[in-house]
C-alpha positions, -999 to +999 in steps of 0.1 A: +522+582-187+506+548-193+473+540-180+466+507-163+439+486-164+426+462-141+406+430-154+391+418-125+391+371-134+358+359-130+361+336-092+349+301-102+326+286-079+328+258-057+307+233-043+305+252-005+291+283-030+269+258-049+254+249-012+242+281-001+219+284-026+183+278-016+170+244-022+154+239-053+171+266-071+177+259-111+211+262-113+236+235-118+274+240-113+291+236-139+328+244-148+325+269-117+298+283-133+260+284-120+238+276-151+205+286-149+185+254-160+146+269-168+113+245-162+117+219-187+086+225-213+058+197-205+070+170-233+105+164-221+087+160-182+065+131-202+095+115-222+113+117-189+085+103-165+083+076-194+122+063-196+124+066-160+091+047-150+099+019-175+138+017-158+123+019-120+098-010-129+127-030-138+152-022-113+123-027-083+115-060-099+156-074-104+161-054-066+195-038-084+195-005-064+179+028-066+168+051-098+164+089-088+147+117-112+154+155-113+160+176-095+189+160-073+223+170-072+250+145-079+282+161-068+314+154-088+338+176-077+343+211-062+327+227-097+308+205-111+271+194-096+249+185-116+209+176-118+209+151-145+169+140-156+173+102-142+203+082-125+207+047-114+225+035-086+233+001-085+230-015-046+266-021-041+268+016-042+242+027-025+263+047+004+270+072-027+238+084-013+245+115+011+221+129+035+214+162+003+235+149-022+244+119-044+286+120-034+300+106-066+288+094-104+259+074-106+262+042-123+238+050-153+228+082-160+201+098-187+196+126-200+163+146-216+175+169-240+162+202-238+172+232-258+183+250-227+208+227-214+218+203-253+250+218-257+261+207-217+244+172-218+260+166-252+296+180-247+305+194-213+288+169-192+293+142-213+333+146-211+327+151-174+306+118-166+335+104-186+363+109-164+340+103-128+328+069-139+294+070-147+291+031-163+263+042-189+251+077-206+218+074-220+213+107-243+175+109-250+166+133-271+123+143-275+127+160-308+146+134-332+123+109-312+164+092-307+179+076-276+216+074-278+235+048-257+271+052-240+294+026-223+324+035-202+352+016-215+376+030-193+371+065-190+358+070-226+322+061-236+315+047-269+287+043-286+267+010-282+231+015-290+211+039-309+176+041-321+153+066-338+118+068-334+114+027-339+126-004-325+141-013-291+173+001-271+192-021-247+214-015-215+245-028-216+253-023-177+217-036-169+211-069-184+178-076-200+167-041-195+155-032-236+126-005-233+109+001-274+111+040-277+069+036-289+068+031-248+089+069-246+075+091-272 
């Protein structure tokens, strides 16, 4: 007589499962799994504030749309709800801002790397952002003091600009938006 071993398959969570979490719960829904994102360290927040401030000033001055900061839910699919550090939504697409979440891919996403989430930001989420049409993706690395700008050219990101420690970085999406990295780090 042989023993039968039952292996329970882990159920993938969905957007409706995610919505049942209490407001402010430190999780993202990545690949159908809840991934805890602990509070960032102060330097991460300083870098995020600095780059977000520069982006906000530019967007407000030119009346281009909205800049929002984490934590804000960005719903991409039933298994993918993220909380990017900074997002920009163009004036023409403000209708994706729902009552409780952003209901489609923002035009621009900025992720400030931290040890707890760097793998997801550099690999998994980057791939998902490509697929769902984020037009420009910035990876901000506080340790390296570097910024990379990727442009989506039809479901694939191409590195368009990179600076480390000195110099300026330029957006391809937001004409004339450029930041000296010394203002960020």
